[in-house]
N, C-alpha and C positions, 0 to 999 in steps of 0.2 A: 616666697622667702625674700627676706630683706638682703640687698647685697651690703656688702661691709665697705665704709668710708672712713678714713681716718686721716687726722691732719696733726703734724707735729711741728710747733714753731719754737719750741725749746728742749732743753736736754731730758727735762722730766717727761715729756710726751713719748720720747724715742723708744723706750723700753715695750710700750705697747705695739708698736709696730713691727718692733724686733720679735716679738713674741707672735705676732700674727704671721710673719713671713719665715719662721723657721721651718725648715724642711721643705721649703719650696724647691721646685725644680724646674730648669730653665735650660738655654743653650746657649753660648756666647754670642751668637748673632741677635738675641733678645735684649742685648744691653747697648743701648745708643746713647753716645754723648755728642750733644750740639754745642759746640763750643761758642759759636756765636750768641747764642741763645742763653749760654752758660746753664745748661741743663741737661741731666742724666735720668733717662727712663730705663726702668729694669722691668720687663714683662716677665711673668713667671706663672706656673701653675702651683698655687700656694695649697698647702694642706689646711682644711678648715678646722684647726683644733678648737675653735669656739663652738663649732657644731655639735652633733652628736657621734661624730666619728665617720671614718671611712668615705670622705668625701674631698674633693680638689675643686678648686675653682680659678679661671684664669683671671689673673689681676696684674695690675701694673703699680709700680713704685717710682713716683717721679720726684727728684731732688733739683731745687733751684739753687741760684747764686753759687754755682760750682766753678771754682777756680782753677783747678787742675784734678787729673785723673790718673791713677798709677795702678798697673796691673803687675802682679807678681806670681808666676806660675800660672798664668792663663796665656794661652796664644790666641790673640785674636784673629788670625788667619783661620782658625778650626771653628767657623761659624757654628757647626752642627754638634760641636763638642759639649756634652752634658755637664751641668753645674747643680749640685744641691747646696743650698744656703744652710749653714749651720749657725751662724750668727751676725749680727748687725751691732756694731759697735761705735760710740761716739768718743772721741779723745779731744777735750777742750783745747783751744789754741788762744789766738788773739782775740777776746770776746768781740763780739758775740760768735765767732767762728771757730774752726777746728777741722776734725778729720773723722769722716764716717768710713768704717773699714767693714766690707762685706767680707766674711770667712766662709769659705767653701770648702766641702769634703775633698780630701786629697791633698790640702795643702795650699792652694791658689788663695788669693785674697785680690781685693780691689780696694785702694785707699782713695777716697774723694774728699779732696780739700774744698771747704765751703766757707762763704763769707758769713753766713748766718745759717739756723736750722730754718729749713722750709722744705717739708717733705709731706706728700700727699699718698696714701695708699688707697687704692680703689678696686674693689672687684668689677670686671668686665663681662662676666657670663653667668649664667646660672649654674650651681655646682652638679658635680657629676660624680658617680660611686666609683670607687678604688677599693681593691681588696688589700692593697699594700699599705700599711700603717707605718710610719717611720719608727725605728727604735734605735736607741743609743745606748751602747754599752757603758758599764758604771764601772770606774776603777776598783 
């Protein structure tokens, strides 16, 4: 089975990465910001929406050119707190930069200010079966 590898270098590329990471689960300790390298890495167990269903795979999303990271309603000290990623959105700022916002179930979010769009999503393991398919209520 081919592992997924995606690259985003502009705002038109980001919706593909956002769709691939929707409903990924992780823990706060799997989000690492390296300020000197200006890099944020978010490791996750993502649901394979592109597959036949019923599978997760260990993946990592790495963002380059990070200027600042702000968390809201996420306690960094709670390293084992589980997160479910609902969406990843980009708000343009001074071109070519802006803010990537990770929105999590329960109302927490992570705002990542970037100088430009430089994102890589890569699968790190073979997929495994899961009986839990993410579902969302419609209004």
